[in-house]
C-alpha positions in Angstrom: -35.1 -26.4 -10.3 -35.8 -23.4 -8.2 -32.7 -24.0 -6.2 -30.7 -24.1 -9.4 -32.2 -20.9 -10.5 -31.4 -19.2 -7.2 -27.9 -20.5 -7.2 -27.3 -19.3 -10.8 -28.5 -15.9 -9.7 -26.3 -15.5 -6.7 -23.2 -16.9 -8.3 -23.7 -14.7 -11.4 -23.7 -11.4 -9.3 -21.5 -8.7 -10.7 -20.5 -6.2 -8.0 -21.6 -2.6 -8.6 -22.1 -3.3 -12.3 -23.9 -0.9 -14.5 -26.8 -3.4 -14.6 -27.6 -3.3 -11.0 -30.9 -5.1 -11.4 -28.8 -8.3 -11.8 -28.4 -8.4 -8.0 -32.1 -8.9 -7.6 -33.3 -12.5 -6.9 -35.6 -14.0 -9.5 -39.3 -13.4 -8.7 -39.8 -17.1 -8.1 -36.6 -17.7 -6.1 -36.5 -19.6 -2.9 -35.2 -17.8 0.2 -31.6 -18.5 1.2 -32.8 -20.4 4.3 -34.2 -23.0 2.0 -31.5 -23.0 -0.6 -28.7 -23.4 2.0 -30.2 -26.1 4.1 -28.3 -29.3 3.6 -24.7 -30.5 3.4 -25.2 -31.1 -0.4 -26.4 -27.5 -0.8 -23.2 -26.2 0.8 -21.1 -28.6 -1.3 -22.8 -27.2 -4.4 -22.1 -23.7 -3.2 -18.4 -24.4 -2.6 -18.2 -25.9 -6.1 -19.9 -22.8 -7.4 -17.4 -20.5 -5.7 -14.5 -22.3 -7.4 -16.4 -22.3 -10.7 -16.7 -18.5 -10.4 -12.9 -18.4 -10.1 -12.5 -20.1 -13.5 -15.7 -18.9 -15.1 -14.7 -15.2 -15.4 -13.8 -13.5 -18.7 -10.5 -12.0 -17.6 -9.6 -12.8 -14.0 -7.5 -15.9 -13.3 -8.3 -17.6 -16.6 -8.6 -14.9 -19.2 -8.7 -17.0 -22.4 -8.4 -14.6 -25.4 -8.4 -11.6 -23.0 -5.4 -10.7 -20.9 -5.9 -12.5 -17.6 -5.1 -11.1 -14.2 -2.1 -13.4 -14.0 -0.8 -12.5 -17.5 -1.3 -8.8 -17.0 1.0 -8.6 -14.0 3.9 -9.6 -16.3 2.7 -7.7 -19.4 2.8 -4.5 -17.3 6.5 -5.1 -16.6 9.9 -5.9 -18.2 9.3 -9.7 -18.4 7.4 -10.0 -21.7 6.7 -7.9 -24.8 4.0 -8.3 -27.4 4.9 -10.3 -30.4 4.7 -8.3 -33.6 2.4 -11.0 -35.4 0.2 -11.5 -32.3 -3.3 -10.1 -31.8 -2.3 -7.4 -29.5 -3.6 -9.2 -26.4 -3.0 -6.9 -23.4 -1.9 -4.0 -25.5 -3.2 -1.3 -23.3 -1.4 -2.7 -20.3 1.8 -3.2 -22.3 1.6 0.4 -23.4 0.6 1.7 -19.9 -2.3 3.7 -21.4 -5.0 1.8 -19.5 -8.0 3.7 -18.4 -11.0 3.2 -16.1 -12.8 1.0 -18.7 -9.7 -1.3 -19.2 -10.0 -2.8 -15.8 -13.7 -3.6 -15.7 -13.5 -7.4 -15.8 -10.7 -7.5 -13.1 -12.8 -5.5 -10.7 -16.3 -6.9 -11.4 -15.1 -10.5 -11.7 -13.2 -10.3 -8.5 -16.3 -9.2 -6.6 -18.3 -11.9 -8.2 -16.0 -14.4 -6.6 -16.3 -12.6 -3.3 -20.0 -12.5 -3.4 -20.1 -16.4 -4.0 -17.9 -16.7 -0.8 -20.1 -14.4 1.2 -23.2 -16.3 0.3 -21.7 -19.4 2.0 -20.5 -17.4 5.0 -23.8 -15.7 5.5 -25.8 -18.9 5.5 -23.4 -21.3 7.2 -25.5 -21.1 10.3 -28.4 -22.9 8.5 -26.3 -26.1 8.7 -26.5 -27.7 12.1 -23.2 -29.0 13.4 -24.6 -32.4 13.9 -25.6 -32.6 10.3 -22.2 -32.1 8.7 -18.6 -32.7 9.8 -17.7 -30.4 6.8 -19.3 -27.2 8.3 -16.1 -25.7 9.5 -14.3 -26.6 6.4 -16.9 -25.0 4.2 -16.7 -21.8 6.2 -12.9 -21.8 6.2 -12.7 -22.2 2.5 -15.1 -19.3 1.9 -13.3 -17.0 4.3 -10.0 -17.9 2.7 -11.2 -17.2 -0.9 -12.8 -14.0 0.2 -9.4 -12.9 1.7 -7.3 -14.1 -1.3 -9.4 -12.1 -3.9 -9.5 -9.0 -1.7 -5.7 -9.3 -1.5 -5.5 -9.6 -5.3 -7.6 -6.5 -5.7 -5.9 -4.2 -3.1 -2.5 -5.0 -4.5 -3.8 -4.0 -8.0 -6.0 -1.0 -7.2 -4.3 0.4 -4.1 -0.8 1.7 -3.3 1.7 -0.7 -1.9 1.2 -1.4 1.9 4.6 0.0 2.9 4.2 3.2 0.8 0.5 3.8 1.5 -0.3 6.8 3.7 -2.9 6.7 6.5 -5.5 8.1 4.1 -4.7 6.0 0.9 -7.7 4.1 -0.3 -7.7 0.4 -1.1 -10.8 -1.4 -2.2 -14.2 -2.1 -0.6 -13.9 -5.0 1.8 -17.2 -6.7 1.4 -18.0 -9.2 4.2 -21.7 -9.7 3.5 -24.1 -10.0 0.6 -25.0 -6.5 -0.5 -28.5 -5.5 -1.4 -28.9 -4.1 -4.9 -29.3 -0.6 -3.5 -26.1 -0.8 -1.5 -22.8 0.9 -2.7 -19.9 -0.2 -0.5 -17.2 2.5 -0.4 -13.4 2.0 -0.6 -11.7 1.2 2.6 -8.2 2.2 3.5 -5.2 0.1 2.2 -4.1 -0.5 5.8 -7.7 -1.6 6.8 -7.8 -3.9 3.8 -4.7 -5.7 5.0 -6.1 -5.9 8.6 -9.3 -7.5 7.2 -7.4 -9.9 5.0 -5.3 -11.0 8.0 -8.4 -11.7 10.1 -10.1 -13.7 7.4 -7.0 -15.8 6.7 -6.4 -16.5 10.4 -10.0 -17.5 10.9 -9.9 -19.7 7.8 -6.8 -21.6 8.8 -8.3 -22.6 12.1 -11.3 -24.0 10.4 -10.1 -25.7 7.2 -9.8 -29.4 7.6 -7.4 -30.6 4.9 -6.0 -30.1 1.4 -7.4 -31.4 -1.9 -6.5 -30.6 -5.5 -8.5 -27.5 -6.6 -9.5 -26.6 -3.1 -7.7 -24.2 -0.7 -6.3 -26.0 2.3 -4.2 -25.2 5.5 -0.8 -25.2 3.7 -2.1 -22.8 1.1 -3.7 -20.4 3.7 -0.5 -20.3 5.6 1.3 -19.7 2.3 -1.0 -16.7 1.6 -0.3 -15.4 5.1 3.4 -15.5 4.4 2.7 -13.6 1.1 0.6 -11.0 3.1 3.2 -10.5 5.8 6.0 -10.2 3.2 4.0 -7.4 1.6 3.9 -5.7 5.0 7.7 -6.3 5.7 6.7 -8.2 8.8 9.6 -10.6 8.7 8.9 -12.6 11.9 5.3 -13.3 11.0 6.4 -14.1 7.4 8.8 -16.7 8.8 6.2 -18.1 11.2 3.5 -18.4 8.5 5.8 -19.8 5.9 7.2 -22.4 8.4 3.6 -23.5 9.2 2.9 -24.0 5.5 6.2 -25.8 4.9 5.6 -28.1 7.9 2.5 -29.4 6.0 4.0 -29.4 2.4 7.7 -28.7 1.7 8.4 -30.3 -1.6 8.9 -27.6 -4.3 9.0 -30.1 -7.1 12.2 -32.0 -8.0 14.3 -31.6 -11.1 12.4 -34.6 -12.6 8.9 -33.5 -11.4 9.1 -29.8 -12.2 8.3 -29.9 -15.9 5.2 -32.2 -15.0 3.7 -29.4 -12.9 3.1 -27.4 -16.1 1.3 -30.2 -17.9 -0.7 -31.2 -14.8 1.0 -34.6 -14.5 1.8 -34.0 -10.8 0.5 -32.0 -7.8 4.0 -31.8 -6.2 5.0 -28.4 -5.3 1.5 -26.9 -5.9 -0.4 -25.6 -2.9 -3.5 -24.1 -4.6 -4.7 -24.0 -8.2 -7.8 -23.4 -10.3 -8.5 -26.7 -12.0 -9.5 -26.5 -15.7 -11.2 -29.5 -17.3 -11.9 -30.2 -21.0 -15.6 -29.6 -20.6 -15.0 -26.1 -19.4 -13.9 -25.2 -22.8 -11.4 -22.6 -21.3 -8.0 -21.9 -22.7 -6.1 -19.8 -20.2 -2.8 -20.2 -22.0 -3.9 -18.0 -24.9 -3.0 -14.9 -22.9 0.6 -15.7 -23.7 0.1 -17.7 -27.0 -1.0 -20.8 -28.6 0.9 -23.8 -30.0 3.2 -22.4 -32.7 1.8 -18.8 -32.3 3.0 -16.3 -29.7 1.1 -13.4 -28.1 3.8 -12.4 -25.6 7.4 -13.4 -25.7 10.0 -13.1 -23.0 12.2 -10.1 -23.2 15.8 -11.1 -24.0 16.9 -9.7 -20.7 14.6 -12.1 -18.8 15.2 -15.1 -21.1 19.0 -14.7 -20.7 18.8 -14.8 -16.9 18.0 -18.5 -17.2 21.1 -20.7 -17.3 21.4 -23.7 -19.6 21.2 -26.1 -16.6 18.0 -24.5 -15.2 15.1 -26.9 -15.5 12.8 -23.9 -15.8 14.2 -22.8 -19.1 12.6 -25.6 -21.1 9.6 -25.9 -18.8 8.7 -22.2 -19.4 9.8 -21.6 -23.0 10.2 -23.4 -26.3 12.0 -22.0 -29.4 9.8 -21.9 -32.5 10.1 -20.4 -36.0 7.1 -18.2 -37.0 7.0 -16.6 -40.5 10.8 -16.9 -40.6 11.3 -15.4 -37.2 13.0 -17.4 -34.5 11.4 -16.6 -31.1 10.8 -18.1 -27.7 7.3 -19.2 -27.1 5.9 -19.2 -23.5 4.7 -22.7 -22.9 4.0 -22.5 -19.2 0.2 -22.6 -19.8 0.0 -24.1 -23.2 -0.8 -27.8 -22.8 -2.1 -30.6 -20.6 -1.3 -34.3 -20.7 1.7 -36.5 -20.5 2.7 -35.6 -24.1 1.2 -32.1 -23.9 -1.6 -33.4 -26.2 -4.4 -31.2 -24.8 -3.5 -27.9 -26.3 -4.2 -24.5 -24.7 -5.8 -26.0 -21.6 -4.0 -26.3 -18.3 -4.7 -25.7 -14.6 -3.9 -22.3 -13.2 -1.3 -22.5 -10.3 -2.1 -19.7 -7.8 0.3 -20.7 -5.1 3.3 -23.0 -5.0 5.7 -24.3 -2.3 8.6 -22.6 -4.2 7.1 -19.1 -3.4 6.6 -19.9 0.3 10.4 -21.0 0.4 11.3 -17.7 -1.3 9.1 -15.7 1.1 10.8 -17.2 4.1 14.2 -16.9 2.6 13.7 -13.1 2.0 12.3 -12.7 5.5 15.2 -14.5 7.0 17.7 -12.4 5.0 16.0 -9.2 6.1 15.9 -10.5 9.7 19.7 -11.0 9.7 19.4 -14.8 9.7 21.6 -15.4 6.6 22.4 -19.1 7.2 18.7 -19.9 7.3 17.9 -17.8 4.3 20.7 -19.5 2.3 19.3 -22.9 3.4 15.9 -22.1 2.0 17.3 -20.6 -1.2 19.5 -23.7 -1.8 16.5 -26.0 -1.0 14.9 -24.4 -4.1 18.0 -24.0 -6.3 19.0 -27.7 -5.8 15.7 -28.6 -7.3 16.1 -26.2 -10.3 19.7 -26.5 -11.4 21.4 -29.7 -12.6 24.7 -30.3 -10.8 23.9 -27.5 -8.4 26.6 -26.0 -6.2 25.7 -23.4 -3.5 27.1 -19.9 -4.0 27.2 -19.6 -0.1 26.1 -16.0 -0.5 25.8 -13.7 2.5 24.6 -10.1 3.1 23.6 -8.0 0.0 24.7 -10.7 -2.4 22.3 -13.2 -0.6 19.4 -10.8 -1.0 20.2 -10.2 -4.6 20.3 -14.0 -5.2 16.9 -14.5 -3.5 15.4 -11.7 -5.7 16.8 -13.3 -8.8 15.4 -16.7 -8.0 12.0 -15.1 -7.2 11.9 -13.5 -10.7 13.0 -16.7 -12.4 10.7 -19.0 -10.5 7.6 -16.9 -10.5 7.9 -15.4 -14.0 4.6 -15.4 -15.9 2.6 -16.2 -12.7 1.3 -12.7 -11.9 4.1 -11.8 -9.4 6.4 -9.3 -11.2 4.3 -6.2 -11.1 3.2 -6.4 -7.5 6.7 -7.5 -6.5 8.3 -4.4 -8.0 5.5 -2.3 -6.4 5.9 -3.7 -2.9 9.7 -3.0 -3.1 9.3 0.5 -4.3 11.1 -0.2 -7.6 10.3 1.3 -10.9 10.0 -0.5 -14.3 12.8 0.1 -16.9 12.3 -1.1 -20.5 15.0 -0.3 -23.1 16.9 -1.9 -25.9 20.0 -1.7 -23.9 18.8 -2.7 -20.4 16.1 -4.9 -21.6 17.8 -6.7 -24.4 14.8 -6.2 -26.6 15.0 -7.0 -30.3 12.7 -4.6 -32.1 12.8 -6.5 -35.3 10.9 -9.4 -33.7 8.5 -7.6 -31.4 6.0 -4.7 -31.5 8.1 -1.7 -30.1 6.9 0.0 -27.0 5.9 3.6 -27.4 8.4 6.1 -25.9 6.2 6.9 -23.0 6.1 3.2 -21.9 9.9 2.8 -21.4 10.2 3.9 -17.8 7.7 3.9 -14.9 9.2 5.6 -11.8 8.5 4.4 -8.3 5.4 6.1 -7.0 3.9 6.6 -10.5 0.1 6.8 -10.2 -0.1 4.0 -12.8 1.1 1.5 -10.2 -2.4 1.6 -8.9 -4.7 0.5 -11.6 -7.9 2.7 -12.3 -11.1 1.6 -10.6 -13.6 0.3 -13.1 -15.7 3.3 -14.4 -18.9 1.3 -14.7 -18.8 0.5 -11.0 -18.1 4.1 -10.1 -21.1 5.2 -12.2 -23.3 2.6 -10.6 -22.2 3.7 -7.1 -23.5 7.3 -7.7 -20.3 8.8 -6.4 -19.7 6.5 -3.4 -16.9 4.7 -5.1 -13.9 7.0 -5.7 -11.4 6.9 -8.5 -7.6 6.7 -8.0 -5.7 9.9 -8.6 -4.4 10.5 -12.1 -7.2 8.9 -14.1 
């Protein structure tokens, strides 16, 4: 029982929260050397780390709140709030977020990181002879620590390619802080260096892949995402190739719809598994069966061709109070007949993205033939009766960017993708194809976000700033 009490305490930690006493161990807790002493203890800790990834109020899962994944589309020109919805994500949609809007993203992210750091800090307690899984446990924890820091720096820092030598990212926490400790923000460039170290160390340790666990193919995939952010084309290609050498199937025309009802693992490199007993409903950030929260802008929706398998896998036409709208169904149901409503696994990384990462890197590296081959490897599995456009040069880069938007829509990619490319956000009735009779109109100040706007870096949680007693600095403009 004492072990369970201690585990609950360490996994429930909230980084720099206003209730700093939560970081104290219970008065009757066992020391870590006794809690982390067997293979079973570490397996429980690994399970707890993944539990933290789905147990947060608004990070990957979200439920009734706007999740980390949904917010990255709500911030952009991909979706717009439905007029009869509950206003989910309204502050992000209107770009009037403040330092209290991002509390759960920031605090929940560091709760996951702390769970990973508990494993890393205590892995030495497990003798090599006692467990063939020791390296695997350490590799998974290093990978998750890197992935969540990567999430955070892309949200709260400036884009890598546009960050100055003094631009701040997020605290990169590599140990279990004492309750009196207030880690400061590190530089954006240093954050990327640290993420790179953790991912490379992880990939050398992780043993294999398993559903709901991060494996080698996924770590290489995250490395390709990291290098793409850095415009390091050669290393993007190398990392993506290593991932694709392990798993290269992006999901066929027949399989693809089954990805979104969890009837196949094909094409999925890493996901947060949600089960019925969790009582979590991540799909509600976009809508529920028959009721929309966010609907695709007409501009995005009209980019999908009638022979594109993604059209019916991502959206379904419904009538609500006499309005004909397109409901986002990407996260709305699980089961062969979609019979488990509002519950579905969260896909964090897929083979399709890795193919697109490599295609973009090849195109920017002057290797058009290889870029086209990767692009067509994806398109042939998305369009019925596909015929290659044989694009080259600028047309090829445009085609890759289009497929990235179509493939990764509603998966938390759009905002950070625009940000890394130095592009702004344009929302208008003309360019966005928005129908104001069906949706809640955006306020005038939320129509255009220029490249470099301070709002591309979200505000640091004010509760964490207050708790840090001035150590944690706010982003400019807030």
